[in-house]
C-alpha positions in Angstrom: -81.7 -35.9 22.8 -81.7 -35.4 19.1 -79.7 -31.8 19.0 -77.3 -33.2 21.5 -76.2 -36.0 19.3 -75.3 -34.0 16.4 -73.1 -31.6 18.3 -71.0 -34.8 19.5 -71.4 -35.9 15.8 -69.8 -32.0 14.9 -67.0 -31.9 17.2 -64.0 -34.0 15.8 -64.7 -31.4 12.8 -64.6 -28.4 14.6 -61.4 -30.1 16.6 -59.7 -30.3 12.9 -60.2 -27.1 11.9 -59.2 -25.4 15.2 -55.6 -27.5 14.5 -55.7 -26.6 10.5 -56.0 -22.6 11.5 -53.5 -22.8 14.2 -50.6 -25.0 12.5 -51.3 -22.6 9.2 -51.0 -19.7 11.4 -48.0 -21.2 12.4 -46.6 -21.8 8.7 -47.1 -18.1 8.5 -44.8 -17.0 10.6 -42.1 -19.0 9.6 -42.5 -17.3 6.1 -42.5 -13.7 7.4 -39.4 -15.3 9.2 -37.4 -16.6 6.2 -38.5 -13.2 4.0 -36.9 -11.0 6.6 -33.8 -12.9 7.2 -33.5 -13.3 3.0 -34.1 -9.7 2.5 -31.2 -8.8 5.2 -29.0 -11.1 3.9 -29.3 -9.9 0.0 -28.8 -6.5 1.2 -25.5 -7.1 3.2 -24.5 -9.1 -0.1 -25.3 -6.4 -2.5 -22.9 -4.2 0.0 -20.4 -6.4 0.1 -20.2 -6.1 -3.5 -20.5 -3.1 -3.8 -17.1 -2.5 -1.2 -15.2 -5.4 -4.1 -16.2 -3.3 -6.8 -14.9 0.1 -5.5 -11.6 -2.2 -4.7 -11.1 -3.7 -7.9 -11.9 -0.4 -9.4 -9.1 1.5 -7.4 -6.6 -1.5 -8.2 -7.2 -1.8 -11.8 -6.8 1.8 -11.6 -3.2 1.4 -10.1 -2.1 -1.1 -12.0 -3.0 1.0 -15.3 -1.0 3.3 -14.1 2.0 0.9 -13.2 1.4 0.1 -16.6 2.1 3.4 -18.1 4.9 3.6 -16.4 6.7 0.7 -17.6 5.7 1.4 -21.5 7.6 4.9 -20.7 10.9 3.3 -19.0 10.7 0.3 -21.7 10.7 3.4 -24.6 13.9 5.1 -22.6 16.0 1.9 -22.7 15.3 0.9 -26.1 16.2 4.5 -27.2 19.6 3.9 -25.0 20.3 0.6 -26.6 19.9 2.3 -29.9 22.3 5.3 -28.8 24.7 2.2 -27.9 24.1 0.3 -31.0 24.6 3.1 -33.1 28.1 4.1 -30.9 29.6 0.8 -31.2 29.0 0.6 -34.7 30.9 4.1 -35.4 33.6 3.3 -33.1 33.9 -0.4 -34.8 34.0 1.4 -38.6 36.9 3.8 -37.2 39.0 1.0 -35.5 38.6 -1.2 -38.8 39.4 2.2 -40.9 42.9 3.4 -38.8 43.8 -0.5 -38.7 43.9 -0.5 -42.1 45.7 2.1 -43.0 47.9 1.6 -40.2 47.4 5.2 -38.4 47.4 3.7 -35.3 50.0 1.9 -33.5 48.9 -1.6 -31.6 48.4 0.6 -28.1 45.8 3.0 -29.7 44.1 0.4 -31.5 44.2 -1.6 -27.8 42.5 1.7 -26.0 39.5 1.8 -28.3 39.3 -1.8 -27.5 39.4 -1.0 -24.3 36.7 1.9 -24.7 34.1 -0.1 -26.5 34.7 -2.9 -23.7 33.7 -0.1 -21.6 30.9 1.4 -23.5 29.2 -3.0 -23.9 29.6 -2.7 -19.6 28.2 0.2 -19.7 25.2 -0.9 -21.8 24.8 -3.7 -19.5 24.4 -2.1 -16.4 21.5 0.1 -17.7 20.4 -3.6 -18.7 20.6 -4.2 -15.1 19.8 -1.2 -13.8 16.1 -1.2 -15.5 15.2 -4.6 -14.8 16.1 -3.7 -11.1 13.8 -1.0 -10.9 11.3 -2.7 -12.8 11.4 -5.3 -10.5 11.3 -2.3 -7.4 8.0 -1.2 -9.0 6.8 -4.6 -9.0 7.3 -4.7 -5.6 6.0 -1.8 -4.5 2.7 -2.6 -7.0 2.0 -5.5 -5.2 2.5 -3.8 -1.6 0.2 -1.3 -2.2 -2.5 -3.9 -2.7 -2.1 -5.9 -0.4 -2.2 -2.9 1.9 -5.5 -1.5 0.5 -6.8 -4.8 0.5 -6.0 -5.4 4.7 -6.9 -1.3 4.8 -10.6 -1.7 2.8 -12.9 -1.3 5.6 -11.2 1.9 7.1 -11.9 5.4 6.7 -9.9 6.8 3.6 -9.8 10.2 5.2 -7.9 8.7 7.8 -5.7 6.4 5.9 -4.0 6.4 2.4 -1.8 4.2 0.5 0.5 5.4 -2.4 3.4 5.5 -3.7 6.1 8.5 -3.9 10.0 8.8 -4.9 9.6 5.4 -5.4 8.3 4.0 -2.1 5.1 2.8 -0.5 3.8 5.2 1.9 0.8 4.7 4.4 -0.4 7.7 6.1 -2.4 7.6 9.0 -4.4 11.1 10.5 -4.1 11.5 13.9 -7.7 11.8 14.4 -7.1 7.9 14.3 -4.1 7.6 16.0 -3.5 10.1 18.8 -5.7 12.3 21.7 -5.0 16.2 20.8 -1.5 17.0 22.5 -1.0 13.0 23.2 1.2 10.5 21.9 0.0 7.9 23.2 -1.5 5.3 20.3 -5.4 4.5 21.0 -6.9 1.4 20.6 -8.7 2.1 17.3 -5.6 2.9 15.3 -3.9 0.1 17.3 -6.3 -2.3 15.2 -4.9 -0.6 12.1 -1.3 -0.9 12.8 -2.0 -4.2 13.4 -3.5 -5.0 9.5 -0.4 -2.7 8.5 2.3 -5.0 10.8 0.9 -8.3 9.0 1.5 -6.7 5.3 5.4 -5.4 7.0 5.7 -9.3 8.4 5.1 -10.7 4.9 7.8 -8.7 3.2 10.8 -9.4 5.5 13.3 -7.9 3.1 12.2 -4.0 3.3 12.8 -1.3 6.1 10.4 0.3 7.6 10.7 4.0 8.8 8.0 6.2 10.9 7.7 9.8 10.7 5.8 12.3 12.7 4.1 14.9 11.9 2.3 18.1 13.2 0.9 21.5 12.2 2.4 25.0 12.6 0.5 25.5 16.5 2.9 25.8 19.2 2.7 22.9 21.7 4.7 23.6 25.7 3.3 21.4 28.4 5.1 19.2 31.5 6.0 15.9 28.9 5.8 18.2 25.5 8.6 20.3 25.0 7.6 21.5 21.5 6.1 20.0 18.2 9.8 18.2 17.4 8.9 16.7 20.5 5.9 15.5 20.1 6.3 14.7 16.8 8.8 12.1 17.9 7.4 11.2 20.6 4.3 10.3 17.8 6.6 8.1 15.8 8.5 6.4 18.5 5.3 5.3 20.1 3.7 3.9 16.6 7.4 1.6 16.4 6.9 0.3 19.8 3.7 -0.8 18.9 4.7 -2.5 15.6 7.2 -3.7 17.9 6.2 -5.3 21.0 2.6 -6.5 20.0 2.9 -7.5 16.3 6.4 -8.7 16.4 8.0 -6.5 13.8 11.6 -7.0 13.5 13.0 -3.9 15.4 16.2 -3.8 13.3 14.1 -2.9 10.6 12.4 0.0 12.3 13.5 3.4 12.1 11.7 6.3 14.0 12.0 10.3 13.0 10.2 13.5 14.3 9.7 15.7 11.5 7.7 18.7 13.8 6.1 20.9 11.3 8.6 21.4 8.5 7.0 18.7 5.9 4.0 19.7 5.6 1.2 17.7 3.3 -0.9 21.3 2.7 -0.9 24.7 3.8 -1.4 25.8 7.4 -3.5 28.5 7.1 -7.2 26.7 7.1 -8.3 24.1 10.0 -8.7 21.6 6.8 -4.8 22.0 6.2 -3.9 21.6 9.8 -5.5 18.8 10.2 -3.9 16.9 6.8 -0.3 18.1 8.0 -1.3 16.5 11.8 -0.3 12.5 10.6 2.1 10.3 10.9 3.5 8.5 8.4 5.1 4.6 7.7 7.6 5.0 4.8 8.8 1.4 3.2 12.0 1.2 1.8 14.6 -1.2 0.7 17.3 -1.9 2.7 20.5 -0.2 2.8 22.5 -2.6 1.4 19.6 -3.5 -1.9 20.1 -0.4 -2.8 23.7 0.2 -2.8 24.3 -3.3 -4.7 22.4 -2.0 -7.8 25.0 0.7 -8.3 27.6 -2.1 -8.0 28.0 -2.9 -11.5 29.0 1.0 -12.6 31.9 0.2 -9.9 33.5 -2.4 -12.4 
């Protein structure tokens, strides 16, 4: 009887001990889950930071290159200005001497003054042209930075963005864009074109030329006659996607096929041929804006 009473007396303590162990196990399980979640979040944050640092380094390099080009152009402008000042001073002194000695007549002096005025206009044109070049370079740099930021998650082997011949080139490999021998843009490439189109629509003052390029391997099918035909059809397909899916103004778009005749690399190796199979989106100033740069020279 005493033993039975002892058992009943200890039951509350035994029950409390069991409940405490279960609660402790639950807390340990929650702690383990929180630690795993924190570790995953930390790994993702480190990866994002690394991507951001890589993009920042690339943009800083591009900016440094632009600064170097700008310094060189400013140096050229300064040299031209010094030369212009020298000519003006020399011509003015000569005109004063001739006038004092009455060697030339009034019409001769007027002719020299007109020459000086033309020289002044030429100096103003040089300044205006240099200013236009600087504005265009700044615009190109801004466009490149926006495109690289938008395409940061795309493999560099598939898409490159650079400034060549004073305009912005976006080169997309055919490995990303098309199946072999096909001119149909695949779904993965459409996602890339969506990012490019967003930037293009933010710069409506620029025209867009799409060029298709092939390697030297001949092609002839029921649908494709040769490499000229394939490159032109691929360029047209890209233009059509930009217009119909992403609302790029068709009046800004031009499609052209270059075939195998503007290679990016030698066609002697498979690697070179792979580099040559590409689509280039070239962003250029509108023709009327380009010719307006030359307008001051006609005065």
